[in-house]
C-alpha positions in Angstrom: -1.2 -15.5 -2.2 1.1 -13.3 -0.1 -0.6 -10.0 1.0 0.5 -7.0 3.0 -0.8 -3.7 4.4 1.4 -0.8 3.5 1.1 2.3 5.7 2.2 5.4 3.7 3.3 8.9 4.7 3.0 11.4 1.9 4.1 15.0 1.3 1.5 17.4 2.7 -1.4 17.9 0.2 -0.4 15.1 -2.2 -2.7 12.4 -0.9 -4.9 12.4 -3.9 -2.0 12.3 -6.4 -0.5 9.3 -4.5 -3.9 7.5 -4.4 -4.2 8.0 -8.2 -0.7 6.6 -8.8 -1.4 3.7 -6.5 -4.6 2.8 -8.3 -2.6 2.2 -11.5 -0.2 -0.4 -9.9 -1.0 -4.1 -10.5 -1.3 -5.8 -7.1 -2.9 -2.9 -5.3 -6.2 -4.2 -4.1 -7.6 -1.5 -1.7 -6.6 2.1 -1.0 -7.7 4.1 2.1 -7.0 7.7 2.9 -6.8 7.9 6.8 -6.3 10.3 9.6 -3.6 9.7 12.2 0.1 8.8 12.0 -0.2 7.7 8.3 -1.9 9.3 5.4 -2.8 6.3 3.2 -3.2 2.5 3.9 -3.0 0.1 1.0 -3.7 -3.6 0.7 -1.4 -5.3 -1.8 -1.2 -8.9 -3.1 1.4 -10.7 -5.2 2.1 -14.2 -6.4 5.2 -14.6 -4.3 6.9 -12.9 -1.3 9.6 -11.7 -3.6 7.1 -10.2 -6.0 5.4 -8.5 -3.0 8.8 -7.1 -2.0 9.4 -5.8 -5.5 5.9 -4.2 -5.6 6.6 -2.2 -2.4 10.2 -1.3 -3.0 10.2 -0.6 -6.8 6.7 0.7 -7.3 5.1 2.1 -4.2 8.2 3.6 -2.6 9.2 5.2 -5.9 6.1 7.4 -6.2 7.7 10.8 -5.9 5.4 12.2 -3.1 5.8 9.1 -0.9 7.9 10.1 2.1 8.0 6.8 3.9 6.3 3.4 4.3 5.8 0.7 6.9 4.8 -2.7 5.5 3.0 -5.3 7.5 2.9 -8.8 6.0 -0.4 -10.6 6.4 0.0 -14.0 8.1 -3.7 -14.9 8.4 -6.9 -13.3 7.0 -10.5 -13.8 8.1 -13.3 -12.3 6.0 -16.3 -11.5 8.1 -19.6 -11.0 6.4 -22.8 -10.1 8.3 
């Protein structure tokens, strides 16, 4: 299943609103508020690469307080449990 990490810049002070909007989108699996160059990091999954593209372009990027995104497509995943 195609997955990606989406790095999101938001309008100042709108992080909580954006996180709430993201939590309602099918395909959003994890949401992190972070410090640094980006405000929020989201893990997303979809059935196809085209569906993943639609998720980012037509849902995440259209949240009004989202100022910009950088999307990193996952090519390999390793889950480490200790």
